[in-house]
C-alpha positions as CSV (number, residue, x, y, z in Angstrom):
1,M,3.2,-27.9,-7.4
2,A,6.6,-25.3,-7.0
3,T,8.2,-24.8,-10.4
4,S,10.9,-22.2,-9.1
5,R,14.0,-23.2,-7.4
6,I,15.9,-20.8,-4.0
7,D,19.8,-22.0,-4.2
8,M,22.0,-20.1,-1.4
9,R,24.3,-21.1,0.9
10,I,24.2,-20.8,4.2
11,D,25.9,-21.7,8.2
12,E,25.6,-25.0,8.7
13,A,24.9,-24.4,12.6
14,I,21.5,-22.9,11.6
15,K,20.6,-25.2,9.0
16,A,20.8,-27.8,11.2
17,L,18.6,-25.3,13.9
18,G,15.7,-25.3,10.0
19,E,16.0,-28.7,10.8
20,K,15.3,-29.3,13.6
21,A,12.7,-26.4,13.7
22,A,11.1,-27.8,11.5
23,A,10.5,-31.8,12.8
24,L,9.6,-30.0,15.5
25,T,6.1,-28.4,14.0
26,G,5.8,-31.1,11.4
27,R,6.9,-29.7,8.5
28,R,8.0,-32.4,5.7
29,S,11.6,-30.9,4.9
30,L,13.9,-27.8,5.8
31,T,12.5,-26.6,2.6
32,E,8.7,-26.9,3.5
33,Y,9.6,-25.2,6.8
34,V,11.3,-22.4,4.8
35,T,8.7,-21.7,2.2
36,R,6.0,-21.5,5.1
37,L,8.5,-19.0,6.9
38,I,9.2,-16.9,3.6
39,E,5.1,-17.1,3.0
40,E,4.0,-16.0,6.5
41,D,7.3,-12.6,6.9
42,A,6.6,-11.4,3.5
43,T,2.9,-11.5,3.8
44,R,3.8,-10.1,7.3
45,V,6.5,-7.6,5.8
46,I,4.4,-6.6,2.6
47,R,1.3,-5.8,4.9
48,E,2.9,-3.4,7.3
49,H,3.5,-1.0,4.3
50,E,1.4,-1.4,1.9
51,A,-1.0,0.2,5.6
52,I,-1.9,3.0,7.1
53,T,-2.8,2.9,10.7
54,L,-4.4,6.6,12.1
55,E,-5.6,6.4,15.2
56,N,-9.1,8.3,15.2
57,N,-7.5,12.2,15.5
58,V,-4.9,11.4,13.6
59,F,-7.5,10.6,10.5
60,D,-9.9,13.3,11.7
61,R,-6.8,16.2,11.6
62,F,-6.9,14.6,7.8
63,M,-10.4,14.8,5.8
64,A,-10.5,18.2,7.0
65,A,-7.3,19.0,5.3
66,C,-8.2,17.1,2.6
67,E,-11.5,18.6,2.4
68,A,-9.6,22.2,2.5
69,A,-7.1,21.9,-0.2
70,E,-7.1,24.4,-3.6
71,A,-7.6,22.2,-6.9
72,P,-4.9,21.0,-8.1
73,N,-2.9,23.0,-9.7
74,A,-1.0,22.5,-13.5
75,K,2.4,20.7,-12.2
76,L,0.9,19.0,-9.8
77,R,-2.2,17.5,-12.6
78,A,1.4,17.1,-14.8
79,A,2.5,15.2,-12.4
80,R,-0.2,12.9,-11.2
81,E,-0.5,12.2,-15.6
82,F,3.5,11.5,-15.3
83,A,3.3,8.8,-12.2
84,E,0.6,6.9,-14.0
85,Q,1.8,6.9,-17.8
86,Q,5.2,5.4,-15.1
87,G,2.8,2.7,-13.8
88,I,2.7,4.1,-10.4
89,Q,-0.4,3.5,-8.3
């Protein structure tokens, strides 16, 4: 059951488009249609921003660079500790 509310003003023509699309897709209401759009688009946007896809040769070069890297120095360890304290993952 929905417990949160979004109040927004939109152009009448956009509202009419949404209502027509809701009806054509079998949604019970404009609210249901907009909710589905937000859920689908937000999921896609978040997935695109939280994942990186690399070609095999790029990944192999990245892994080689990681394996050849020196141990982190004191400043880098301090930066990691600071980030963790700030809740950055």
